[in-house]
Steps between C-alpha positions, in 0.01 A plus 500: 500500500161520672328830428202684646379544142434124488188573708189676370169562677161453339295821509168314488568237767289473815792324674684709760833652394711302747332176388567586133864567580533178698344298217739648244803445721391140548458448125838654417675281758319171442538531122875539542509842335639634826763239585584353839756711683447809286433836659153652460419873482484683833182620669567856389571394140179300479295774667635766264446290187147392593390828655391342829599543864791310651255340745316341205829361368600385848179297540564319171861428592400371842261249340770391255747457786255289704457273196875457472519676163740774613753557775610831649862556603578800720725747324492312169142496376230249409574189294306219333506203739283260303673207331299303238390164636675294232833654606448414866460125439256433783648761733167678534289490819136607483368707791121463474262695720143622512441871570856633519540724807776617735534163675557332166762757406699417814469127429613561141804697615590225748468234231709701253778548754536122525437401139719756324799386705451154346468629144121492473272776372153561642198571284182636659149385415226691680176313430146635523316183604549133583444373146773729368728370775435142395552579131836665569620211717416249226690681225816599687701197387464615139647838595836366623406545865687280749277549804218699658460711812125530553284713728177311424153633440276466808276244328792258476482455879137391501451129588225474238694672222456325164835572336716294735624269224619798295719625784638149552586479132722810490790364291786673686613540865287738702533662843209681666529831682284605796211258439431138409309332218258244638613144424821598318822367648778752442733721702357814658643797690267708715490721809441383854140611482395303807792623710456860391127497570559332837744776601249764396218334695719470811571872472127583489413263784787632718363852448177376659279443193239228549267570207710465185363432151675371188417717195564332164403461137329173403814308391537319832624184325835660416797362695591847623149599610406167661823502705430854625141414595610178671752698707223746589276220628779315682626813678153588629436142608832486689402821680157364590329746267236446232574525128235576240440436134700733275349826389518448124491792257504554123367216284598131471792443265645848549823576683536860606824654372655844466314635197158391626571637847582848372195494271272406790649768724386765253135404543367530855183312399678205336347159587817375671526800733129464566551132593763589759286780642201265532708240681612764750154650549326162538757349738375479857724547680735670254847340478785687663749382235503389135762271345483567124618220270733742319598865507276596208196370687628686807520824300137455396405432862678822602283694256177331612579561867566867429173531306319380814659782700717261700870549573794260484608363739274665760173340389654194336846358434592385150780279367587355160745267330768559231652837603441671167688827449188702580449334841751714689378822337126487568340772714517243780801276416392137474611217725569209266710193425786546255572235239838463328385465139852554362621193689198298387592571137868432562443170681244386243755567226765301689264204535423515129872509415555196722238309300654611171840385625367149562364491855217246509423480873157545658322832455499746788316811613755747636373750758654849510479684837278805546534797736237681706509879452316676784378851416232745616187322373491260798467598864349395832119484456294773659274355770138616480 
Protein backbone atom coordinates (compact mmCIF):
# COMPACT_ATOMS: atom_id res chain seq x y z
CA UNK A 1 0.00 0.00 0.00
CA UNK A 2 1.29 3.46 -0.90
CA UNK A 3 2.07 5.49 2.20
CA UNK A 4 2.77 9.15 2.91
CA UNK A 5 5.80 7.97 4.88
CA UNK A 6 7.40 6.89 1.59
CA UNK A 7 8.11 10.60 1.01
CA UNK A 8 10.69 12.64 2.93
CA UNK A 9 11.78 16.25 2.38
CA UNK A 10 15.37 17.41 2.46
CA UNK A 11 15.90 20.13 5.08
CA UNK A 12 18.87 21.62 3.25
CA UNK A 13 17.43 21.76 -0.27
CA UNK A 14 17.01 25.04 -2.15
CA UNK A 15 14.29 23.40 -4.29
CA UNK A 16 10.74 24.54 -3.53
CA UNK A 17 8.59 22.18 -1.44
CA UNK A 18 6.04 21.46 -4.18
CA UNK A 19 8.88 20.68 -6.64
CA UNK A 20 10.49 18.31 -4.10
CA UNK A 21 7.17 16.55 -3.60
CA UNK A 22 6.57 16.28 -7.34
CA UNK A 23 10.05 14.84 -7.91
CA UNK A 24 9.55 12.20 -5.21
CA UNK A 25 6.11 11.25 -6.51
CA UNK A 26 7.59 10.90 -9.97
CA UNK A 27 10.43 8.70 -8.70
CA UNK A 28 8.09 6.45 -6.70
CA UNK A 29 5.80 5.97 -9.69
CA UNK A 30 8.39 5.59 -12.46
CA UNK A 31 10.43 3.14 -10.37
CA UNK A 32 7.35 0.96 -9.93
CA UNK A 33 7.39 1.22 -6.15
CA UNK A 34 3.94 2.77 -6.40
CA UNK A 35 2.23 0.46 -8.89
CA UNK A 36 -0.12 1.38 -11.72
CA UNK A 37 -3.72 1.55 -10.52
CA UNK A 38 -2.83 1.81 -6.84
CA UNK A 39 -4.29 4.55 -4.69
CA UNK A 40 -1.96 7.29 -3.44
CA UNK A 41 -2.30 9.19 -0.14
CA UNK A 42 -4.81 12.04 -0.11
CA UNK A 43 -3.93 15.74 -0.10
CA UNK A 44 -4.70 15.98 3.61
CA UNK A 45 -2.63 12.88 4.43
CA UNK A 46 0.38 14.19 2.52
CA UNK A 47 0.03 17.69 3.98
CA UNK A 48 -0.18 16.34 7.53
CA UNK A 49 2.79 13.99 7.12
CA UNK A 50 5.04 16.58 5.46
CA UNK A 51 3.93 19.56 7.53
CA UNK A 52 3.06 21.70 4.51
CA UNK A 53 -0.09 23.41 3.25
CA UNK A 54 -2.61 21.59 1.09
CA UNK A 55 -1.97 24.16 -1.66
CA UNK A 56 1.67 23.01 -1.81
CA UNK A 57 0.53 19.39 -2.15
CA UNK A 58 -2.08 20.38 -4.73
CA UNK A 59 0.54 22.04 -6.95
CA UNK A 60 2.68 18.90 -6.94
CA UNK A 61 -0.31 16.68 -7.72
CA UNK A 62 -1.40 18.96 -10.55
CA UNK A 63 2.02 18.66 -12.18
CA UNK A 64 1.95 14.88 -11.78
CA UNK A 65 -1.54 14.76 -13.31
CA UNK A 66 -0.47 16.87 -16.32
CA UNK A 67 2.40 14.43 -16.91
CA UNK A 68 -0.01 11.50 -16.86
CA UNK A 69 1.51 10.00 -13.71
CA UNK A 70 -1.69 10.09 -11.66
CA UNK A 71 -5.42 10.25 -12.26
CA UNK A 72 -8.08 11.69 -9.97
CA UNK A 73 -11.50 10.04 -9.68
CA UNK A 74 -14.29 12.01 -8.03
CA UNK A 75 -15.48 10.34 -4.85
CA UNK A 76 -12.80 7.65 -4.94
CA UNK A 77 -9.42 9.34 -4.67
CA UNK A 78 -6.20 9.68 -6.66
CA UNK A 79 -4.55 6.70 -8.36
CA UNK A 80 -1.31 5.92 -10.19
CA UNK A 81 -2.05 6.18 -13.92
CA UNK A 82 1.43 5.55 -15.27
CA UNK A 83 2.07 2.18 -16.91
CA UNK A 84 5.73 1.21 -17.57
CA UNK A 85 6.59 1.49 -21.25
CA UNK A 86 7.60 -2.16 -21.66
CA UNK A 87 4.11 -3.21 -20.55
CA UNK A 88 2.39 -0.94 -23.07
CA UNK A 89 4.11 -2.49 -26.10
CA UNK A 90 4.25 0.65 -28.22
CA UNK A 91 0.99 2.07 -26.91
CA UNK A 92 2.67 5.27 -25.77
CA UNK A 93 2.19 8.63 -27.51
CA UNK A 94 4.61 11.45 -26.78
CA UNK A 95 3.14 14.95 -26.43
CA UNK A 96 6.14 17.26 -26.93
CA UNK A 97 5.90 21.00 -26.43
CA UNK A 98 8.06 24.01 -25.70
CA UNK A 99 7.01 26.28 -22.82
CA UNK A 100 3.96 24.46 -21.45
CA UNK A 101 1.10 26.93 -20.91
CA UNK A 102 -2.71 26.92 -20.78
CA UNK A 103 -3.14 26.44 -24.53
CA UNK A 104 -0.95 23.36 -24.39
CA UNK A 105 -2.95 21.98 -21.49
CA UNK A 106 -6.16 22.20 -23.54
CA UNK A 107 -4.44 20.53 -26.50
CA UNK A 108 -3.14 17.79 -24.19
CA UNK A 109 -6.61 17.16 -22.77
CA UNK A 110 -8.06 16.99 -26.28
CA UNK A 111 -5.39 14.53 -27.38
CA UNK A 112 -5.88 12.37 -24.29
CA UNK A 113 -9.63 12.18 -24.84
CA UNK A 114 -9.00 10.62 -28.26
CA UNK A 115 -5.97 8.47 -27.47
CA UNK A 116 -7.15 6.87 -24.22
CA UNK A 117 -10.28 5.62 -25.96
CA UNK A 118 -7.99 3.68 -28.31
CA UNK A 119 -5.86 2.22 -25.52
CA UNK A 120 -2.93 4.64 -25.76
CA UNK A 121 -1.25 6.50 -22.91
CA UNK A 122 0.18 10.00 -23.32
CA UNK A 123 3.54 11.04 -21.90
CA UNK A 124 4.43 14.74 -21.71
CA UNK A 125 7.82 16.19 -22.59
CA UNK A 126 8.12 19.92 -21.97
CA UNK A 127 11.41 21.00 -23.54
CA UNK A 128 13.44 24.10 -22.73
CA UNK A 129 14.99 24.78 -26.15
CA UNK A 130 15.12 23.52 -29.72
CA UNK A 131 18.13 21.26 -29.22
CA UNK A 132 16.37 19.45 -26.37
CA UNK A 133 13.34 19.06 -28.63
CA UNK A 134 15.47 17.47 -31.34
CA UNK A 135 17.23 15.17 -28.86
CA UNK A 136 13.91 13.91 -27.48
CA UNK A 137 12.47 13.29 -30.95
CA UNK A 138 15.51 11.22 -31.92
CA UNK A 139 15.39 8.93 -28.89
CA UNK A 140 11.66 8.28 -28.66
CA UNK A 141 11.77 5.02 -30.63
CA UNK A 142 14.00 3.51 -27.94
CA UNK A 143 11.40 4.39 -25.32
CA UNK A 144 8.57 2.30 -26.81
CA UNK A 145 6.80 5.36 -28.20
CA UNK A 146 4.48 4.73 -31.17
CA UNK A 147 4.01 8.33 -32.34
CA UNK A 148 4.49 12.01 -31.56
CA UNK A 149 2.21 15.00 -31.21
CA UNK A 150 4.48 18.03 -31.49
CA UNK A 151 4.00 21.74 -30.85
CA UNK A 152 7.33 22.78 -32.41
CA UNK A 153 9.84 25.32 -31.22
CA UNK A 154 9.59 28.61 -33.14
CA UNK A 155 13.01 28.11 -34.75
CA UNK A 156 11.73 25.01 -36.54
CA UNK A 157 9.58 27.27 -38.74
CA UNK A 158 12.49 29.36 -39.99
CA UNK A 159 13.31 28.80 -43.70
CA UNK A 160 17.03 29.00 -42.91
CA UNK A 161 16.92 26.62 -39.93
CA UNK A 162 19.86 24.20 -39.92
CA UNK A 163 18.30 21.16 -38.26
CA UNK A 164 15.82 20.31 -41.01
CA UNK A 165 17.32 16.87 -41.63
CA UNK A 166 16.94 15.95 -37.96
CA UNK A 167 13.21 16.67 -38.03
CA UNK A 168 12.86 14.67 -41.25
CA UNK A 169 14.64 11.74 -39.64
CA UNK A 170 12.25 11.36 -36.69
CA UNK A 171 11.87 7.55 -36.68
CA UNK A 172 8.14 7.38 -35.82
CA UNK A 173 4.89 8.99 -37.09
CA UNK A 174 4.48 12.62 -36.12
CA UNK A 175 1.61 15.12 -36.29
CA UNK A 176 2.15 18.84 -35.71
CA UNK A 177 -0.14 21.04 -33.63
CA UNK A 178 -0.75 24.75 -34.27
CA UNK A 179 2.38 25.43 -36.34
CA UNK A 180 4.46 23.93 -39.14
CA UNK A 181 8.10 22.88 -39.44
CA UNK A 182 9.68 24.40 -42.52
CA UNK A 183 10.34 21.77 -45.20
CA UNK A 184 8.91 18.82 -43.24
CA UNK A 185 6.02 16.99 -44.85
CA UNK A 186 3.68 15.70 -42.15
CA UNK A 187 0.11 16.19 -40.98
CA UNK A 188 -0.74 19.36 -39.08
CA UNK A 189 -3.81 20.68 -37.26
CA UNK A 190 -4.07 24.41 -36.62
CA UNK A 191 -6.58 27.23 -36.14
CA UNK A 192 -8.08 29.34 -38.89
CA UNK A 193 -5.68 32.15 -38.10
CA UNK A 194 -6.33 33.98 -41.36
CA UNK A 195 -10.11 33.73 -41.05
CA UNK A 196 -10.10 34.76 -37.40
CA UNK A 197 -7.85 37.75 -38.04
CA UNK A 198 -9.96 38.76 -41.06
CA UNK A 199 -13.12 38.76 -38.93
CA UNK A 200 -11.38 40.89 -36.31
CA UNK A 201 -10.14 43.37 -38.90
CA UNK A 202 -13.60 43.64 -40.47
CA UNK A 203 -14.97 44.43 -37.01
CA UNK A 204 -12.45 47.25 -36.52
CA UNK A 205 -12.97 48.68 -40.01
CA UNK A 206 -16.79 48.54 -39.65
CA UNK A 207 -16.45 50.53 -36.42
CA UNK A 208 -14.80 53.25 -38.51
CA UNK A 209 -11.09 52.68 -37.74
CA UNK A 210 -8.76 53.72 -40.56
CA UNK A 211 -5.42 53.81 -38.74
CA UNK A 212 -4.83 50.30 -37.40
CA UNK A 213 -1.43 48.85 -36.45
CA UNK A 214 -0.35 45.24 -35.98
CA UNK A 215 1.58 44.79 -32.71
CA UNK A 216 3.73 41.64 -32.55
CA UNK A 217 6.84 39.94 -31.26
CA UNK A 218 9.60 39.26 -33.81
CA UNK A 219 8.57 35.68 -34.73
CA UNK A 220 6.69 36.75 -37.87
CA UNK A 221 7.79 33.60 -39.72
CA UNK A 222 5.47 31.39 -37.66
CA UNK A 223 2.47 30.00 -39.56
CA UNK A 224 0.07 31.47 -37.02
CA UNK A 225 1.62 34.95 -36.94
CA UNK A 226 2.20 35.29 -40.69
CA UNK A 227 -1.43 34.32 -41.40
CA UNK A 228 -2.71 36.95 -38.93
CA UNK A 229 -0.49 39.66 -40.40
CA UNK A 230 -1.47 38.70 -43.96
CA UNK A 231 -5.15 39.00 -43.00
CA UNK A 232 -4.41 42.41 -41.47
CA UNK A 233 -2.83 43.65 -44.71
CA UNK A 234 -5.49 42.11 -46.98
CA UNK A 235 -8.40 43.55 -44.97
CA UNK A 236 -6.96 47.07 -45.07
CA UNK A 237 -6.20 46.78 -48.77
CA UNK A 238 -9.75 45.59 -49.53
CA UNK A 239 -11.08 48.62 -47.63
CA UNK A 240 -8.80 51.01 -49.52
CA UNK A 241 -6.77 51.72 -46.39
CA UNK A 242 -3.02 51.68 -45.81
CA UNK A 243 -1.26 49.00 -43.78
CA UNK A 244 2.09 49.54 -42.10
CA UNK A 245 5.04 47.47 -40.98
CA UNK A 246 4.37 45.61 -37.71
CA UNK A 247 5.26 47.25 -34.44
CA UNK A 248 7.67 44.62 -33.11
CA UNK A 249 8.47 44.33 -29.41
CA UNK A 250 10.69 42.22 -27.16
CA UNK A 251 13.81 40.71 -28.74
CA UNK A 252 14.31 38.43 -31.76
CA UNK A 253 13.86 34.75 -30.93
CA UNK A 254 11.54 35.41 -28.00
CA UNK A 255 7.85 34.59 -27.94
CA UNK A 256 5.91 36.39 -25.24
CA UNK A 257 3.97 33.97 -23.04
CA UNK A 258 2.11 34.03 -19.73
CA UNK A 259 5.00 33.98 -17.27
CA UNK A 260 6.96 36.69 -19.09
CA UNK A 261 3.86 38.85 -19.46
CA UNK A 262 3.12 38.85 -15.74
CA UNK A 263 6.79 39.53 -14.95
CA UNK A 264 6.84 42.51 -17.31
CA UNK A 265 3.60 43.90 -15.90
CA UNK A 266 5.26 44.20 -12.49
CA UNK A 267 7.88 46.61 -13.83
CA UNK A 268 6.49 49.81 -15.34
CA UNK A 269 9.94 50.66 -16.76
CA UNK A 270 10.52 47.28 -18.44
CA UNK A 271 12.02 47.54 -21.96
CA UNK A 272 9.00 45.91 -23.62
CA UNK A 273 6.49 48.33 -22.07
CA UNK A 274 8.84 51.14 -22.98
CA UNK A 275 8.91 49.93 -26.61
CA UNK A 276 5.12 50.04 -26.84
CA UNK A 277 4.98 53.48 -25.22
CA UNK A 278 7.58 54.83 -27.67
CA UNK A 279 5.65 53.49 -30.64
CA UNK A 280 2.52 55.26 -29.42
CA UNK A 281 4.29 58.54 -28.60
CA UNK A 282 6.23 58.66 -31.88
CA UNK A 283 3.29 57.74 -34.13
CA UNK A 284 1.98 60.71 -36.09
CA UNK A 285 -0.91 60.45 -36.36
CA UNK A 286 -1.51 57.98 -33.52
CA UNK A 287 -3.42 54.84 -34.55
CA UNK A 288 -7.03 54.59 -33.45
CA UNK A 289 -6.80 50.79 -33.05
CA UNK A 290 -4.21 48.11 -32.31
CA UNK A 291 -4.46 44.47 -33.38
CA UNK A 292 -2.13 42.55 -31.04
CA UNK A 293 -0.75 39.24 -32.32
CA UNK A 294 -1.94 37.47 -29.17
CA UNK A 295 -3.70 38.26 -25.91
CA UNK A 296 -0.50 38.39 -23.87
CA UNK A 297 0.86 41.13 -26.13
CA UNK A 298 -2.53 42.84 -25.84
CA UNK A 299 -2.30 42.73 -22.04
CA UNK A 300 1.09 44.43 -22.22
CA UNK A 301 -0.33 47.03 -24.60
CA UNK A 302 -3.16 47.68 -22.11
CA UNK A 303 -0.58 48.43 -19.43
CA UNK A 304 1.49 50.69 -21.69
CA UNK A 305 -1.58 52.63 -22.82
CA UNK A 306 -2.62 53.17 -19.21
CA UNK A 307 0.88 54.35 -18.27
CA UNK A 308 0.52 57.06 -20.95
CA UNK A 309 -2.67 58.27 -19.29
CA UNK A 310 -4.85 57.07 -22.17
CA UNK A 311 -8.11 55.16 -21.80
CA UNK A 312 -9.46 52.10 -23.59
CA UNK A 313 -11.38 52.28 -25.85
CA UNK A 314 -11.87 56.08 -25.80
CA UNK A 315 -8.37 57.03 -26.93
CA UNK A 316 -7.57 53.77 -28.73
CA UNK A 317 -9.25 50.43 -29.39
CA UNK A 318 -7.36 47.22 -28.69
CA UNK A 319 -7.92 43.61 -29.79
CA UNK A 320 -5.99 40.37 -29.39
CA UNK A 321 -6.02 36.74 -30.45
CA UNK A 322 -6.40 33.47 -28.46
CA UNK A 323 -9.09 34.36 -25.86
CA UNK A 324 -7.01 33.40 -22.83
CA UNK A 325 -8.95 33.06 -19.58
CA UNK A 326 -7.78 36.49 -18.42
CA UNK A 327 -9.12 38.28 -21.53
CA UNK A 328 -12.73 38.53 -20.34
CA UNK A 329 -11.70 39.63 -16.83
CA UNK A 330 -9.41 42.57 -17.56
CA UNK A 331 -10.37 46.04 -16.31
CA UNK A 332 -11.56 46.63 -19.87
CA UNK A 333 -12.57 43.18 -21.21
CA UNK A 334 -10.62 42.36 -24.36
CA UNK A 335 -12.06 41.86 -27.82
CA UNK A 336 -10.26 38.83 -29.22
CA UNK A 337 -10.44 35.73 -31.40
CA UNK A 338 -11.08 32.44 -29.62
CA UNK A 339 -9.20 29.31 -30.66
CA UNK A 340 -10.43 25.79 -29.92
CA UNK A 341 -7.21 24.25 -28.61
CA UNK A 342 -9.02 21.18 -27.22
CA UNK A 343 -10.24 20.31 -30.71
CA UNK A 344 -6.78 20.92 -32.19
CA UNK A 345 -5.33 18.34 -29.78
CA UNK A 346 -8.19 15.92 -30.39
CA UNK A 347 -8.01 16.13 -34.19
CA UNK A 348 -4.22 15.89 -34.17
CA UNK A 349 -4.50 12.71 -32.09
CA UNK A 350 -7.06 11.26 -34.52
CA UNK A 351 -4.76 11.96 -37.48
CA UNK A 352 -1.88 10.28 -35.66
CA UNK A 353 -4.04 7.23 -34.89
CA UNK A 354 -5.01 7.03 -38.56
CA UNK A 355 -1.32 6.87 -39.50
CA UNK A 356 -0.64 4.23 -36.86
CA UNK A 357 -3.56 2.20 -38.19
CA UNK A 358 -2.03 2.13 -41.67
CA UNK A 359 -3.28 5.21 -43.53
CA UNK A 360 -0.60 6.23 -46.02
CA UNK A 361 -2.36 8.96 -48.01
CA UNK A 362 -1.02 12.47 -48.63
CA UNK A 363 -0.38 14.71 -45.64
CA UNK A 364 -2.89 17.43 -44.83
CA UNK A 365 -3.14 20.59 -42.77
CA UNK A 366 -6.53 20.62 -41.05
CA UNK A 367 -7.95 24.05 -40.17
CA UNK A 368 -10.10 24.40 -37.03
CA UNK A 369 -12.60 27.32 -37.02
CA UNK A 370 -12.14 30.33 -34.73
CA UNK A 371 -14.71 32.69 -33.20
CA UNK A 372 -14.63 36.46 -32.79
CA UNK A 373 -15.44 37.58 -29.23
CA UNK A 374 -16.41 41.26 -29.16
CA UNK A 375 -15.97 42.95 -25.77
CA UNK A 376 -15.47 46.46 -24.37
CA UNK A 377 -11.91 47.16 -25.58
CA UNK A 378 -13.07 48.10 -29.10
CA UNK A 379 -15.43 50.94 -29.98
CA UNK A 380 -16.16 53.60 -32.58
CA UNK A 381 -13.09 55.90 -32.81
CA UNK A 382 -13.38 59.36 -31.32
CA UNK A 383 -13.07 61.99 -34.04
CA UNK A 384 -10.66 64.83 -33.21
